[in-house]
Structures are given as structure tokens and as C-alpha cells.
Wavefront OBJ file of the C-alpha trace (Angstrom):
o trace
v -16.603 46.285 -4.325
v -13.859 43.855 -5.255
v -11.285 46.008 -3.487
v -13.422 46.129 -0.364
v -13.873 42.345 -0.386
v -10.114 41.945 -0.771
v -9.519 44.253 2.184
v -12.038 42.345 4.323
v -10.412 39.046 3.362
v -6.998 40.423 4.305
v -8.471 41.721 7.562
v -9.871 38.312 8.463
v -6.603 36.552 7.625
v -4.619 39.069 9.642
v -6.909 38.769 12.675
v -6.721 34.989 12.580
v -2.974 35.235 12.105
v -2.735 37.460 15.166
v -4.799 34.952 17.152
v -2.467 32.166 16.055
v 0.600 34.175 17.033
v -0.911 34.972 20.431
v -1.635 31.268 21.007
v 1.928 30.487 19.950
v 3.291 33.077 22.366
v 1.206 31.669 25.219
v 2.499 28.131 24.652
v 6.119 29.105 23.995
v 6.254 31.550 26.896
v 4.701 28.958 29.204
v 7.544 26.587 28.333
v 10.086 29.383 28.734
v 8.533 30.428 32.037
v 8.820 26.937 33.497
v 12.418 26.632 32.319
v 13.303 30.018 33.795
v 11.862 29.102 37.183
v 14.118 26.079 37.284
v 17.088 28.163 36.118
v 16.592 30.691 38.918
v 17.599 27.970 41.378
v 21.057 27.896 39.746
v 21.552 31.663 39.244
v 22.532 34.621 41.344
v 21.253 38.140 40.717
v 24.685 39.086 39.352
v 24.726 36.326 36.720
v 21.160 37.189 35.719
v 22.244 40.785 35.215
v 25.142 39.754 32.968
v 22.850 37.482 30.937
v 20.522 40.463 30.438
v 23.460 42.468 29.061
v 24.307 39.690 26.596
v 20.690 39.549 25.494
v 20.760 43.293 24.786
v 23.905 42.751 22.702
v 22.157 40.013 20.720
v 18.937 42.000 20.257
v 20.908 45.057 19.143
v 22.624 43.096 16.373
v 19.337 41.565 15.218
v 17.411 44.828 15.448
v 19.813 47.005 13.471
v 20.329 44.316 10.838
v 16.699 43.713 9.959
v 14.121 45.961 11.665
v 13.933 48.809 9.139
v 13.987 46.354 6.231
v 11.150 44.329 7.724
v 8.959 47.407 8.099
v 9.711 48.581 4.542
v 9.036 45.138 3.059
v 5.714 44.875 4.886
v 4.685 48.141 3.263
v 5.409 46.708 -0.192
v 2.203 45.643 -1.914
v 2.278 41.960 -2.848
v -1.062 41.796 -4.588
v 0.298 39.431 -7.204
v 1.333 36.898 -4.576
v -1.666 34.682 -5.114
v -1.353 34.630 -8.859
v 1.422 33.116 -10.894
v 0.404 35.196 -13.903
v -0.015 38.854 -12.977
v -1.605 41.165 -15.521
v 0.722 42.747 -18.086
v 1.549 46.442 -17.958
v 2.202 48.485 -21.092
v 2.867 45.430 -23.185
v 5.348 43.752 -20.833
v 4.855 41.071 -18.204
v 5.667 41.521 -14.520
v 7.687 38.312 -14.832
v 10.812 37.870 -16.892
v 11.025 35.266 -19.564
v 12.197 32.535 -17.195
v 8.887 32.836 -15.301
v 10.336 33.972 -11.969
v 7.849 35.467 -9.529
v 9.389 38.936 -9.402
v 7.417 40.176 -6.397
v 8.583 37.289 -4.207
v 12.118 37.382 -5.581
v 12.422 41.102 -4.818
v 11.444 40.401 -1.206
v 13.935 37.528 -0.912
v 16.762 39.645 -2.324
v 16.096 42.392 0.198
v 16.287 39.844 2.997
v 19.952 39.237 2.178
v 20.811 42.813 3.133
v 20.069 41.851 6.746
v 22.521 38.983 6.417
v 25.223 41.304 5.043
v 24.668 43.765 7.907
v 24.878 40.861 10.340
v 28.610 40.460 9.658
v 30.086 43.796 10.885
v 27.457 44.537 13.538
v 28.369 41.666 15.943
v 32.021 42.710 15.766
v 31.273 46.381 16.414
v 28.791 45.829 19.260
v 31.010 43.120 20.751
v 33.926 45.538 20.847
v 31.763 48.171 22.553
v 30.478 45.675 25.099
v 33.900 44.253 25.993
v 35.327 47.726 26.513
v 32.459 48.598 28.854
v 33.025 45.619 31.170
v 34.775 46.046 34.490
v 37.343 43.608 35.811
v 34.970 42.727 38.661
v 32.269 41.684 36.198
v 34.716 39.604 34.153
v 35.962 37.778 37.229
v 32.479 37.114 38.615
v 30.955 35.752 35.378
v 32.711 32.578 34.146
v 32.823 31.952 30.381
v 31.644 35.476 29.615
v 33.955 36.031 26.625
v 33.197 32.722 24.912
v 29.492 33.265 25.603
v 29.708 36.593 23.779
v 31.235 34.851 20.750
v 28.460 32.251 20.775
v 25.814 34.994 20.896
v 27.449 36.580 17.829
v 27.301 33.261 15.952
v 23.677 32.787 17.037
v 22.770 36.201 15.607
v 24.388 35.327 12.277
v 22.564 31.981 12.157
v 19.199 33.634 12.778
v 19.843 36.258 10.096
v 20.507 33.502 7.549
v 16.810 32.621 7.841
v 15.715 36.228 7.145
v 15.177 35.861 3.345
v 12.812 32.947 3.933
v 11.112 34.720 6.836
v 10.328 37.956 4.983
v 8.754 36.155 2.036
v 6.669 34.031 4.424
v 5.559 37.152 6.289
v 4.778 38.878 2.983
v 2.564 35.917 2.056
v 0.820 35.869 5.468
v 2.152 32.379 6.228
v 1.483 32.627 9.955
v 1.436 28.859 10.424
v 5.054 28.573 9.318
v 6.123 31.247 11.758
v 4.223 29.526 14.563
v 5.986 26.251 13.819
v 9.412 27.881 13.580
v 9.155 29.797 16.824
v 7.685 26.821 18.682
v 10.548 24.564 17.624
v 13.151 27.247 18.340
v 11.715 28.031 21.782
v 11.607 24.375 22.757
v 15.224 23.863 21.683
v 16.411 26.948 23.555
v 14.722 25.901 26.795
v 15.954 22.329 26.483
v 19.570 23.274 25.806
v 19.692 26.110 28.364
v 18.176 24.111 31.186
v 19.994 20.920 30.260
v 23.435 22.547 30.240
v 22.731 24.390 33.516
v 21.655 21.200 35.268
v 24.656 19.327 33.873
v 27.020 22.011 35.126
v 25.457 21.954 38.600
v 25.663 18.151 38.832
v 29.269 18.165 37.567
v 30.223 20.985 39.990
v 31.328 23.198 37.095
v 30.851 26.946 37.076
v 29.362 27.571 33.625
v 28.254 31.134 34.347
v 26.191 32.514 31.463
v 27.296 29.811 29.005
v 23.933 27.940 29.189
v 22.144 31.082 27.946
v 24.531 31.398 25.007
v 24.137 27.742 24.008
v 20.380 28.075 24.281
v 20.339 31.139 22.024
v 22.438 29.328 19.417
v 20.017 26.395 19.397
v 17.146 28.875 19.001
v 18.722 30.291 15.843
v 19.375 26.821 14.442
v 15.732 25.842 15.020
v 14.435 28.949 13.228
v 16.786 28.394 10.305
v 15.825 24.741 9.849
v 12.057 25.358 9.787
v 12.176 28.447 7.568
v 14.458 26.787 5.044
v 12.193 23.733 4.870
v 8.960 25.671 4.347
v 10.626 28.404 2.299
v 11.984 25.869 -0.179
v 8.517 24.386 -0.671
v 6.951 27.826 -1.194
v 9.723 28.777 -3.627
v 8.957 25.740 -5.780
v 5.234 26.451 -5.642
v 5.430 30.155 -6.541
v 8.492 29.902 -8.790
v 11.164 31.983 -7.098
v 14.546 31.269 -5.521
v 15.623 31.549 -1.898
v 19.047 32.560 -3.182
v 19.649 36.109 -4.450
v 18.731 36.370 -8.121
v 18.871 39.125 -10.733
v 15.588 40.828 -11.634
v 14.850 42.683 -14.833
v 11.817 44.326 -16.409
v 8.960 45.957 -14.504
v 9.122 46.166 -10.701
v 6.665 44.439 -8.364
v 3.711 46.616 -7.307
v 4.368 48.923 -4.385
v 2.198 51.188 -2.306
v 2.269 54.941 -2.106
v 4.266 55.098 1.108
v 7.334 53.484 -0.464
v 6.951 54.912 -3.968
v 8.912 58.073 -4.880
v 7.017 61.075 -6.097
v 8.896 61.068 -9.408
v 9.103 58.429 -12.079
v 12.177 56.398 -11.182
v 11.822 54.344 -14.359
v 13.015 57.441 -16.219
v 15.465 58.906 -13.696
v 17.147 55.741 -12.363
v 16.833 51.938 -12.520
v 14.102 50.433 -10.365
v 16.541 47.771 -9.128
v 19.944 48.504 -7.633
v 22.521 46.164 -9.201
v 19.502 44.335 -10.693
v 18.838 42.773 -7.268
v 17.382 45.223 -4.761
v 14.127 47.088 -5.327
v 15.053 50.754 -5.032
v 11.844 52.306 -3.541
v 11.663 49.747 -0.717
v 15.380 50.088 -0.035
v 15.068 53.881 0.077
v 12.225 53.624 2.575
v 14.262 51.211 4.707
v 17.266 53.541 4.710
v 15.066 56.485 5.723
v 13.715 54.417 8.613
v 17.177 53.405 9.814
v 17.714 56.585 11.821
v 14.356 56.104 13.491
v 15.240 52.468 14.215
v 18.446 53.532 15.967
v 16.608 55.973 18.219
v 13.758 53.529 18.824
v 16.125 50.758 19.842
v 18.049 53.040 22.161
v 14.770 53.964 23.816
v 13.510 50.383 23.903
v 16.722 49.011 25.402
v 17.632 52.253 27.132
v 16.562 50.880 30.489
v 19.284 48.243 30.316
v 21.865 50.772 29.112
v 20.996 53.150 31.952
v 20.967 50.520 34.669
v 24.324 49.152 33.454
v 25.866 52.622 33.754
v 24.234 53.808 36.959
v 23.983 50.606 39.027
v 25.749 47.382 39.945
v 25.322 43.967 38.223
v 23.291 42.808 41.234
v 20.804 45.655 40.761
v 20.728 44.831 37.064
v 19.713 41.279 37.920
v 16.894 42.506 40.147
v 15.540 44.726 37.396
v 15.980 41.978 34.788
v 13.874 39.601 36.888
v 11.080 42.144 37.355
v 11.260 43.120 33.687
v 11.020 39.495 32.556
v 7.892 38.882 34.608
v 6.340 42.285 33.961
v 7.005 42.076 30.224
v 5.573 38.567 29.959
v 2.162 39.877 28.898
v 3.788 42.209 26.382
v 5.560 39.286 24.740
v 2.495 37.037 24.919
v -0.123 39.397 23.512
v 1.110 42.872 22.633
v 3.969 41.928 20.324
v 1.921 39.603 18.046
v -0.912 42.130 17.887
v 1.534 44.924 17.063
v 3.159 42.968 14.228
v -0.169 41.794 12.805
v -1.757 45.249 13.010
v 1.230 46.762 11.238
v 0.803 44.279 8.409
v -2.984 44.792 8.381
v -2.890 48.602 8.247
v -0.129 48.560 5.621
v -2.230 46.414 3.308
v -5.540 48.103 4.039
v -4.205 51.614 3.473
v -1.800 50.753 0.665
v -4.039 52.570 -1.846
v -4.245 55.766 0.223
v -2.927 57.891 -2.641
v -4.784 60.665 -4.443
v -6.107 59.973 -7.884
v -4.214 61.125 -10.937
v -6.645 63.897 -11.783
v -7.729 65.156 -8.404
v -6.279 65.675 -5.000
v -9.281 64.160 -3.230
v -9.446 60.589 -1.911
v -11.465 58.049 -3.853
v -14.534 56.335 -2.382
v -12.493 53.184 -1.862
v -9.884 55.193 0.009
v -12.560 56.661 2.273
v -13.964 53.200 3.032
v -10.497 51.850 3.801
v -9.754 54.772 6.125
v -13.032 54.279 7.976
v -12.347 50.571 8.367
v -8.837 51.325 9.669
v -10.188 53.877 12.159
v -12.754 51.393 13.446
v -10.152 48.665 13.852
v -7.721 51.007 15.605
v -10.415 52.260 17.951
v -11.360 48.674 18.831
v -7.732 47.832 19.604
v -7.364 50.825 21.908
v -10.625 49.951 23.640
v -9.517 46.359 24.209
v -6.194 47.543 25.594
v -7.891 49.998 27.940
v -9.995 47.187 29.433
v -6.955 44.944 29.780
v -5.045 47.817 31.372
v -7.826 48.326 33.903
v -7.607 44.678 34.936
v -3.792 44.740 35.173
v -3.517 47.932 37.232
v -6.285 46.816 39.603
v -4.983 43.312 40.307
v -1.223 43.139 39.727
v 0.345 45.881 41.941
v -1.026 44.516 45.261
v -0.370 40.854 44.393
v 2.974 41.162 42.573
v 5.171 40.478 45.653
v 3.116 37.370 46.459
v 3.453 35.988 42.943
v 7.178 36.716 42.808
v 7.861 35.081 46.172
v 6.011 31.973 45.031
v 7.561 31.521 41.586
v 11.094 32.874 42.175
v 11.669 31.674 45.713
v 12.519 33.400 49.001
v 15.995 34.441 47.739
v 14.372 37.164 45.634
v 11.737 38.290 48.146
v 13.967 40.825 49.855
v 15.759 42.013 46.710
v 13.256 44.729 45.814
v 12.035 42.820 42.762
v 8.498 42.667 44.160
v 8.218 46.444 44.435
v 9.720 46.814 40.965
v 7.209 44.361 39.506
v 4.352 46.232 41.201
v 5.545 49.471 39.626
v 5.914 47.731 36.261
v 2.182 46.954 36.304
v 1.496 50.660 35.697
v 3.989 50.685 32.835
v 2.370 47.766 30.950
v -0.658 49.786 29.695
v 1.651 52.444 28.269
v 3.707 49.740 26.593
v 0.599 48.244 24.996
v -0.918 51.476 23.678
v 2.388 52.734 22.342
v 3.003 49.475 20.466
v -0.218 49.683 18.461
v 0.066 53.449 17.942
v 3.604 53.200 16.563
v 2.625 50.208 14.429
v -0.043 52.356 12.769
v 2.375 55.250 12.267
v 4.929 52.911 10.687
v 2.223 51.630 8.318
v 1.133 54.979 6.875
v 3.804 57.606 7.552
v 5.592 59.202 4.613
v 9.367 59.532 4.576
v 9.123 63.142 5.765
v 6.864 62.095 8.644
v 9.252 59.271 9.559
v 12.102 61.786 9.818
v 9.904 64.060 11.911
v 9.094 61.201 14.263
v 12.799 60.351 14.547
v 13.580 63.922 15.561
v 10.909 63.899 18.260
v 12.061 60.506 19.530
v 15.510 62.032 19.902
v 13.968 64.702 22.116
v 12.146 62.036 24.115
v 15.417 60.140 24.572
v 16.906 63.226 26.231
v 13.867 63.435 28.526
v 14.257 59.730 29.307
v 17.948 60.106 30.148
v 17.303 63.102 32.392
v 14.503 61.306 34.222
v 16.674 58.216 34.638
v 19.526 60.256 36.105
v 17.187 61.913 38.603
v 15.461 58.702 39.656
v 18.608 56.533 39.800
v 21.413 58.852 40.899
v 19.795 61.828 42.624
v 16.876 60.106 44.377
v 18.406 56.583 44.399
v 15.102 54.848 43.599
v 16.782 51.844 41.980
v 14.841 49.702 39.519
v 11.541 51.364 40.480
v 12.942 54.698 39.351
v 13.951 53.121 36.073
v 10.363 51.975 35.506
v 9.159 55.528 36.175
v 11.666 56.945 33.677
v 10.454 54.467 31.065
v 6.865 55.467 31.781
v 7.631 59.150 31.169
v 9.351 58.311 27.895
v 6.509 56.071 26.750
v 3.878 58.698 27.602
v 5.703 61.236 25.414
v 5.756 58.808 22.485
v 2.051 58.034 22.901
v 1.135 61.725 22.820
v 3.081 62.234 19.588
v 1.492 59.185 17.936
v -1.963 60.265 19.117
v -1.601 63.668 17.477
v -0.349 62.009 14.278
v -3.271 59.560 14.180
v -5.889 62.272 14.683
v -4.353 64.405 11.924
v -4.144 61.431 9.559
v -7.804 60.508 9.871
v -8.868 64.140 9.775
v -7.156 64.414 6.368
v -9.081 61.346 5.234
v -12.388 62.818 6.356
v -12.866 60.336 9.207
v -14.138 62.048 12.341
v -15.369 60.816 15.689
v -12.161 59.408 17.186
v -11.877 60.529 20.791
v -10.486 59.563 24.172
v -13.906 58.875 25.681
v -14.626 56.266 23.003
v -11.772 54.016 24.137
v -11.998 54.417 27.919
v -13.630 51.686 30.045
v -17.226 51.958 31.162
v -17.537 54.111 34.336
v -19.017 51.145 36.199
v -16.011 48.979 35.284
v -13.625 51.775 36.229
v -15.240 52.226 39.651
v -15.113 48.468 40.244
v -11.393 48.531 39.434
v -10.691 51.275 41.990
v -12.618 49.453 44.700
v -10.935 46.120 43.916
v -7.457 47.661 43.999
v -8.036 49.222 47.413
v -9.557 46.008 48.799
v -6.504 44.005 47.694
v -4.077 46.533 49.182
v -5.779 46.168 52.580
v -6.069 42.367 52.477
v -2.761 41.225 50.928
v 0.097 40.953 53.464
v 3.514 42.513 52.939
v 6.019 39.952 51.647
v 9.758 40.216 52.276
v 12.657 37.879 52.893
v 12.063 37.899 56.672
v 8.272 37.638 56.581
v 6.401 34.531 57.763
v 5.090 33.725 54.285
v 8.291 34.366 52.321
v 9.471 30.762 52.324
v 6.122 29.061 52.904
v 4.520 28.097 49.596
v 1.290 26.980 51.268
v 0.718 30.349 52.936
v 1.512 32.151 49.702
v -1.009 30.049 47.772
v -3.675 30.686 50.409
v -3.117 34.443 50.144
v -3.338 34.277 46.349
v -6.647 32.406 46.587
v -7.958 35.160 48.843
v -6.914 37.712 46.259
v -8.629 35.672 43.527
v -11.855 35.715 45.535
v -11.744 39.518 45.381
v -10.780 39.571 41.712
v -13.521 37.295 40.337
v -16.461 39.650 41.109
v -14.492 42.528 39.576
v -13.910 40.584 36.347
v -17.627 39.738 36.210
v -18.550 43.418 36.534
v -16.158 44.312 33.703
v -17.574 41.553 31.493
v -21.181 42.611 32.092
v -20.615 46.353 31.720
v -18.613 45.849 28.488
v -20.639 42.914 27.124
v -21.537 44.627 23.835
v -17.932 45.444 22.981
v -16.715 41.981 24.002
v -19.399 40.310 21.873
v -18.434 42.377 18.837
v -14.797 41.435 19.384
v -15.643 37.731 19.412
v -17.668 38.119 16.233
v -14.761 39.942 14.583
v -12.365 37.114 15.404
v -14.829 34.683 13.877
v -14.939 36.830 10.741
v -18.713 37.385 10.923
v -18.870 41.021 12.053
v -19.005 43.843 9.534
v -16.626 46.708 10.296
v -18.551 49.849 11.178
v -17.475 53.395 10.643
v -16.465 55.239 13.810
l 1 2 3 4 5 6 7 8 9 10 11 12 13 14 15 16 17 18 19 20 21 22 23 24 25 26 27 28 29 30 31 32 33 34 35 36 37 38 39 40 41 42 43 44 45 46 47 48 49 50 51 52 53 54 55 56 57 58 59 60 61 62 63 64 65 66 67 68 69 70 71 72 73 74 75 76 77 78 79 80 81 82 83 84 85 86 87 88 89 90 91 92 93 94 95 96 97 98 99 100 101 102 103 104 105 106 107 108 109 110 111 112 113 114 115 116 117 118 119 120 121 122 123 124 125 126 127 128 129 130 131 132 133 134 135 136 137 138 139 140 141 142 143 144 145 146 147 148 149 150 151 152 153 154 155 156 157 158 159 160 161 162 163 164 165 166 167 168 169 170 171 172 173 174 175 176 177 178 179 180 181 182 183 184 185 186 187 188 189 190 191 192 193 194 195 196 197 198 199 200 201 202 203 204 205 206 207 208 209 210 211 212 213 214 215 216 217 218 219 220 221 222 223 224 225 226 227 228 229 230 231 232 233 234 235 236 237 238 239 240 241 242 243 244 245 246 247 248 249 250 251 252 253 254 255 256 257 258 259 260 261 262 263 264 265 266 267 268 269 270 271 272 273 274 275 276 277 278 279 280 281 282 283 284 285 286 287 288 289 290 291 292 293 294 295 296 297 298 299 300 301 302 303 304 305 306 307 308 309 310 311 312 313 314 315 316 317 318 319 320 321 322 323 324 325 326 327 328 329 330 331 332 333 334 335 336 337 338 339 340 341 342 343 344 345 346 347 348 349 350 351 352 353 354 355 356 357 358 359 360 361 362 363 364 365 366 367 368 369 370 371 372 373 374 375 376 377 378 379 380 381 382 383 384 385 386 387 388 389 390 391 392 393 394 395 396 397 398 399 400 401 402 403 404 405 406 407 408 409 410 411 412 413 414 415 416 417 418 419 420 421 422 423 424 425 426 427 428 429 430 431 432 433 434 435 436 437 438 439 440 441 442 443 444 445 446 447 448 449 450 451 452 453 454 455 456 457 458 459 460 461 462 463 464 465 466 467 468 469 470 471 472 473 474 475 476 477 478 479 480 481 482 483 484 485 486 487 488 489 490 491 492 493 494 495 496 497 498 499 500 501 502 503 504 505 506 507 508 509 510 511 512 513 514 515 516 517 518 519 520 521 522 523 524 525 526 527 528 529 530 531 532 533 534 535 536 537 538 539 540 541 542 543 544 545 546 547 548 549 550 551 552 553 554 555 556 557 558 559 560 561 562 563 564 565 566 567 568 569 570 571 572 573 574 575 576 577 578 579 580 581 582 583 584 585 586 587 588 589 590 591 592
């Protein structure tokens, strides 16, 4: 009973944390969106394409330095976090004599590995990027080299905050993260926009330098907030934000990161008395998967940089920024929170010492996880129905209004319309892979990595056909991404069904997460009505440069959309009510 209450408490905290992160993303992305609209007035498609390449360089450094460690640390049980005096084990305390909180200190120490990796990675990726640039790109993008150096410094600055971040995330300190990202986002927008405006007024060609300065200010903002709050938490829970030796018993870990043999006999639990061996082993086993995952995630940019011009890259970057806005607002926070939630809920999913059957608590936890996962998929299916019904017909209108007539004839509208069909796949795959990362064993992680390698080959082949053979441009790139994402979803779906079948949880099926037939029919009718009523928008059209006409057309589209949203709300009222009750923490999780 106590374990179940603890799981429900963790569930409530995680759901509220996800809500807070979503609210944060809405506010921060709204600020970023406004700043980007102003920046578009100072940018060409070619400069936007180069800035997208620099962002991939930055994200690659950050991803490889910390992603696998973050996942492994989240799967480490921190049940002693709320207590300064954990129970003794076999006559020895889980704290050394100086009273250090060993669980928190182990997490902090692991965070410094990301900082160490952040030194060679910027040099290596910078060398690769510089050797891939053409002379035409170098001549058309002022300050490109110095901007690359600034991005490297920005990555190092952000990684300095990683030890404080991981211990905050381990302690479910969502408020601190919200503050840090809000401050960092505001600083980035202010510096980026301010430097761009200054350069325009001073008649100086800054190129992509404003983006680099903005990214550096973003890292400084994150570092300042995390150090401030991390220092206070360190004093409260008695650990150090600096690396510190650990001796004695290890912090508690879950089954997924614990070796099958007794490491206390075979080898020390801490490497060099600093780094907790089981978590580090799990992180190293996930590194190969992280490499493949990042190549697939950023593969669209890699492909478009090889198979198309910088101008085409800018067109795709614009459509990707707008199309991925919802993913960054909602899907990413939900994915991170669900990964933390499932890791904690299913941390005790190990067989008992005397039998190979799950305990009653394990069965209850598995049922609760299945119910939560099914609810997430159901919510995403409803959101996907709304997106695919409303966005494809109206995407060119929205883009012409917010980005200006310069972009109307660039093909970005058609690319954004195609991206609307990719968003549902992006959402479902995010939650599915978050669950897999929470419960998969090392062997299953390696198996997933192998399959993702196969999917990367499929993705590359599809991209070559769509971009080179059929010359479909950015739209073809969206289609190639969709094929890749569908393959990953199928693999995760099979894994999830097998996992719950092993736990004795049945009843998960495709029909349980699909929208109500009435809502689905309303979506089809609404989509066709919008296609017939919304005019074609291009650079030469009568509405391309007329904001008033564009707004009128969008209001007409909204008049069609409102009845559709009402039908969805009424037909799915029971599910929506249960979701609201869950967010309030008053609904009891039911078995599927």
C-alpha cells in the first residue's frame, strides 16, 4: 500500500511537472516566435539555411555529451532523496562519515562526464563542419567562422550547468528548470534580435553572428540559474556541486541499470571512487543508440545539406521551425516527463528473489503504466486528428501572414502543409521511445540500436529517391522522415505489447486509442471543406502581400473549424473529463 501511494504521489508530481513544462514552453516559444518573425525581415533564405547548420552543430555537441547520461541517471532510483538519513544496510549507512548525501553526490559526479565530453566534441564536429563547407557558402555568410567558435563556447557553457541540472531533474525540481529556461530564452531572443537590429541600423553585414551571440547568452542564463538553485539545494541536502569522492554502499538503483551479478564482490561500485559503475555502464550501452538516434533526428538537415542548396535549406528550415513548434511546445515536455514517470513507476519491475513471477506491487505498477500510456496515445490521436484536419489547407495562409510575401513563393507553404501529416508521427514516436528508454534492458537497447540502423538506411534511400530522383525538394524530405518515423513506431509498438504481455497486462489495442468515429468523420468533412474554401496563396497571388485579406481568409477557416472542435469535444467528453481530473490529481488510475 505504501509503495502504491508513493507511486501515485510520484505520478501526480510528474503530471504537474509536465503541465508546468508545457506552460513554460508556450510562454518561451511565444517570445521566440515573435523574435523570429522580426528576424525574418533581416534574413535571406540562404542565411537561414546556414544558421540551421550551425544549430545542428551545436545540438550534436550537446546531444552526444549528455543524452545517454541523462537517460541513465533518470533510471537511477533516488528514493532516499527526501530523507537525509536513509536506512542502514547490513550494518553500514548509505552515507559516509562526513554525512554527504551519496545518492545526490553520485548524480552530480556523473554530470561532470558530460562536461569532459564537451571539450573534444566541439573541436571534432567543428572540423567536420568546416571541411564540408563550400567556398560559395563561406563567401555568402559573413562571420561564419567566428560564429562557429562562439557556438562551441556556448555549448561548453551550457554543459557546465549539467551537474546542477541532473540533480535538479533527479529531485523533480521542475520549477527550477522552468525558471532557468525562461531566463535563458528571454536572453537569447533579446541578444539575437538586438544585435540583428543594430547591424541593420549600422549598415553592417553580421550574417549569422546574431544567432551565435544569442546562443551564448542562452547558455549563460541556464548556468546562472542552475548554479544559484543548485547551490541552495546542495546546502539543504548536504552534497557538493563539485565532484567528490564516494565510499561505502552505493545509492539505490533500479533493475534496469543494475548488473545481474554482484558487483560489490567482482568490482568496485564506484569507478575511481567518483562515478557509479552500474549507471555509467548503462549510459555507455546507450551511447551507440544515441548516435543512431541523433543521426535520424537530425538526418533531415544532413540530407538537405548534401542534396540541396543553402537556399533550399533555408526554405526547409523555415517550414520545420513552424511545423515543429507544437512538438517543442507540448511533445518534448511530455516525452521527458513520461520518461521520468515510467522510470520511477516501473523501477521495481524485477522478479523476487525466490520466484520468477512478478509481485502484486509489480502487477499494479504495470497496470498503472499501461493505463497512463494508453491515455497518452489517446490524447495524441485526438490532437493529431485536429492538426491533420485544419493545418494542411491553412498552412500557406498562416505562413504568408507571419513570414511575409518574400516566403510565399518559396515552397515553404507546401512544405509546412506536408509537415502537418508528419507531426502525429513525431508525437507518437516520442512517447513510445520514452517508454522503451524507461524499461528496456541493455540487451533490448542494443537490439533497438540495430533496428534503428536499419531504419536509417531506409531513411537515406527514401531521401535519395525523393530529393535526387524525383526532385521533390523539402516536401520529399518530410516524406522520407515520415517513413523513418513510421518504422520506429512499429518497432516500439511491438516492444510495448510484448512488455505488458510479460507483465500479465492485456487489453492494449489500436482501437482503444483511435478517435471516436463521429470525431473522425467530422475531421474528414472539415478538411475537405477547408480545401475547397481556402484560396491558393503564392508570391503573385492577390492576397500574398495583403495582410487584411489573409486575416479575413483565416477567419473564414476558423468559422469552419469551430463546429469541428465542438464535435470532437462532445464525442470525446468522457475521455477529456478524465484527463482533466488526472491533471488535478483526483482521478484514480484504472487498469486497461
